[in-house]
C-alpha positions in Angstrom: 18.3 19.1 8.8 21.0 22.2 8.4 20.9 24.3 11.0 20.3 27.4 9.7 22.4 30.7 11.7 22.1 34.3 11.0 25.8 35.6 9.9 27.5 38.5 11.0 28.9 38.7 7.4 25.5 39.3 5.9 25.0 42.6 8.0 28.4 44.1 7.8 28.0 45.9 4.5 26.1 48.1 6.5 28.6 49.4 8.9 29.8 52.1 6.6 26.4 53.6 5.4 25.6 53.6 9.4 28.5 55.1 10.8 28.4 57.6 7.3 24.6 58.2 8.4 25.5 58.9 12.0 28.5 61.5 11.3 26.1 64.0 9.4 23.5 63.7 12.0 21.0 60.9 10.3 21.2 58.3 13.2 17.4 57.5 13.4 17.2 57.2 9.3 20.8 54.8 9.3 18.7 53.0 12.3 15.4 52.4 10.2 17.5 51.2 7.5 19.3 48.7 9.4 16.4 47.5 10.9 14.2 47.2 7.8 17.4 44.7 6.0 17.5 42.8 9.5 13.8 42.4 8.8 13.8 41.5 5.1 17.0 39.0 6.2 15.2 37.2 9.1 11.7 37.1 6.9 13.5 35.3 4.3 16.3 33.0 6.6 12.6 32.1 8.3 11.3 31.1 4.6 14.1 28.8 3.7 14.0 27.4 7.3 10.2 26.2 6.8 10.6 25.2 3.0 13.5 23.0 4.0 11.4 21.7 7.2 8.9 20.6 4.3 10.7 19.4 2.0 12.5 17.1 4.5 9.6 15.8 6.1 7.8 15.2 2.8 10.9 12.7 2.5 10.4 11.2 5.6 7.1 10.3 5.2 7.4 8.8 1.8 10.3 6.6 3.7 8.1 5.5 6.0 5.1 5.0 3.8 7.1 2.5 1.7 8.6 0.9 4.1 4.9 0.1 5.7 4.2 -1.2 2.0 7.6 -3.7 2.4 6.1 -4.9 5.5 3.1 -5.5 3.9 4.3 -7.5 1.0 6.7 -9.3 3.2 3.8 -10.5 5.5 1.6 -11.5 1.9 4.9 -13.9 0.8 5.7 -15.4 4.1 2.1 -16.7 4.7 2.2 -17.7 1.3 5.0 -19.2 1.1 4.3 -21.0 4.3 1.3 -22.3 3.3 2.8 -24.2 -0.1 5.7 -25.2 1.9 3.0 -27.1 4.1 1.0 -28.3 1.3 2.9 -28.3 -1.9 -0.3 -26.4 -3.0 -0.6 -22.5 -4.2 -2.1 -20.3 -2.0 -4.8 -19.5 -4.6 -5.8 -22.9 -4.9 -6.1 -23.4 -1.3 -8.2 -20.4 -1.0 -10.1 -21.9 -3.8 -10.5 -25.5 -2.3 -11.3 -23.8 1.2 -14.5 -22.0 -0.8 -15.4 -25.4 -2.3 -15.1 -27.3 0.9 -17.2 -24.5 3.0 -19.8 -24.8 -0.2 -19.7 -28.4 -1.4 -21.9 -27.7 -4.5 -20.2 -24.5 -5.6 -20.5 -23.5 -9.5 -16.6 -22.0 -11.4 -18.9 -19.0 -11.8 -19.8 -18.6 -8.2 -16.3 -19.5 -7.3 -14.7 -16.8 -9.4 -17.1 -14.2 -7.6 -16.7 -15.5 -4.3 -12.5 -14.9 -4.9 -13.6 -11.2 -7.3 -11.2 -13.1 -9.8 -11.6 -13.5 -13.7 -13.4 -16.9 -14.6 -11.0 -17.8 -16.8 -8.5 -17.9 -13.9 -11.3 -19.8 -11.2 -10.8 -22.2 -14.6 -7.1 -22.7 -14.1 -7.3 -22.9 -10.4 -9.9 -26.4 -10.1 -8.5 -27.4 -13.3 -4.9 -27.9 -11.1 -7.0 -29.3 -7.7 -8.9 -31.7 -10.6 -5.7 -32.9 -11.6 -4.7 -33.1 -7.8 -7.5 -35.1 -7.0 -8.6 -32.8 -4.5 -11.9 -32.0 -5.4 -14.3 -33.5 -8.5 -16.9 -32.4 -10.5 -20.3 -33.0 -11.5 -22.7 -31.9 -13.7 -25.6 -29.8 -12.2 -29.2 -31.8 -12.1 -30.8 -28.2 -12.4 -28.6 -27.1 -15.2 -26.6 -29.6 -17.5 -24.4 -26.7 -18.5 -23.1 -26.0 -15.2 -20.7 -28.2 -13.2 -20.9 -28.3 -9.5 -17.5 -28.6 -7.4 -17.4 -30.9 -4.5 -14.2 -31.4 -2.3 -12.7 -35.1 -1.8 -11.4 -36.3 1.2 -8.2 -35.9 0.2 -8.4 -32.4 -0.5 -10.4 -31.7 3.2 -7.2 -33.4 4.7 -5.4 -31.1 3.5 -6.9 -28.4 4.5 -6.3 -29.3 8.0 -2.9 -28.8 7.7 -2.9 -25.8 6.4 -2.4 -22.7 8.4 -5.0 -19.8 7.5 -6.7 -17.6 7.1 -7.0 -19.7 3.4 -8.1 -16.5 1.6 -4.7 -14.8 2.6 -3.7 -12.1 5.6 -4.8 -9.2 3.6 -8.0 -9.8 2.8 -8.6 -11.4 6.2 -6.8 -7.7 7.8 -8.9 -6.0 5.4 -12.0 -7.4 7.0 -10.8 -6.1 10.3 -11.3 -2.9 9.4 -13.8 0.1 10.2 -15.4 1.1 7.1 -14.8 4.2 7.6 -11.2 3.4 7.8 -11.7 1.4 4.3 -13.3 4.2 2.7 -10.1 6.6 3.8 -7.7 4.0 2.4 -9.4 3.3 -0.6 -10.2 6.9 -1.6 -5.9 7.5 -0.7 -4.6 4.4 -2.5 -6.7 5.3 -5.7 -4.8 8.9 -5.7 -1.8 6.7 -5.6 -2.8 4.2 -8.1 -3.2 7.3 -10.5 0.4 8.2 -10.0 1.3 4.6 -11.1 1.2 3.1 -15.1 -0.8 0.2 -13.8 -2.1 -3.4 -15.4 -6.0 -3.2 -14.9 -6.1 -6.9 -15.8 -4.2 -7.7 -12.3 -6.4 -6.2 -10.7 -8.6 -9.6 -10.9 -5.6 -11.9 -10.2 -5.2 -13.3 -7.0 -2.2 -12.2 -4.9 -0.3 -16.0 -4.2 -0.3 -16.1 -8.3 1.2 -12.4 -8.8 
């Protein structure tokens, strides 16, 4: 921030008035005028300083928050890249595979709910896992319209090689925050989202697929 210092030039124009009134015996009146002008100038100066501090403080805060978002995105991307490099499988497929391994017989609808994604997206993930031979699908004995998903040995072997968390680092970090912190974070992020031209469909898209 630039320094704001009163300049002598700001008062020089008052000097002729000061001496003129003093010569005519109006010393107190002249002194009062000078004090009023000085007070007004100092008040204006303080206001300008406060406004400048407020603007620079806001700019500094915005830059800091932007850096925080960069750190978050970088951590998310680095984790998914590491998973894919080791397994040759995308992060979203790994997450789906881990849920199927955790609960064999999982239906596609239940998988989509667990991942909070569209059912069509879940179906595409399952199609990829079936093609890679990591899971297999069977018709439910209770309802032939429902397909149940089971992990294959290759799928379980793959999961042992991949570093966790399978859900991704962001969901894991969010799960470790207190309810109060999550409530405040949700409220503040909602204010930010309203400032953006968002695609509502992306709310149901896995981060690994973005």
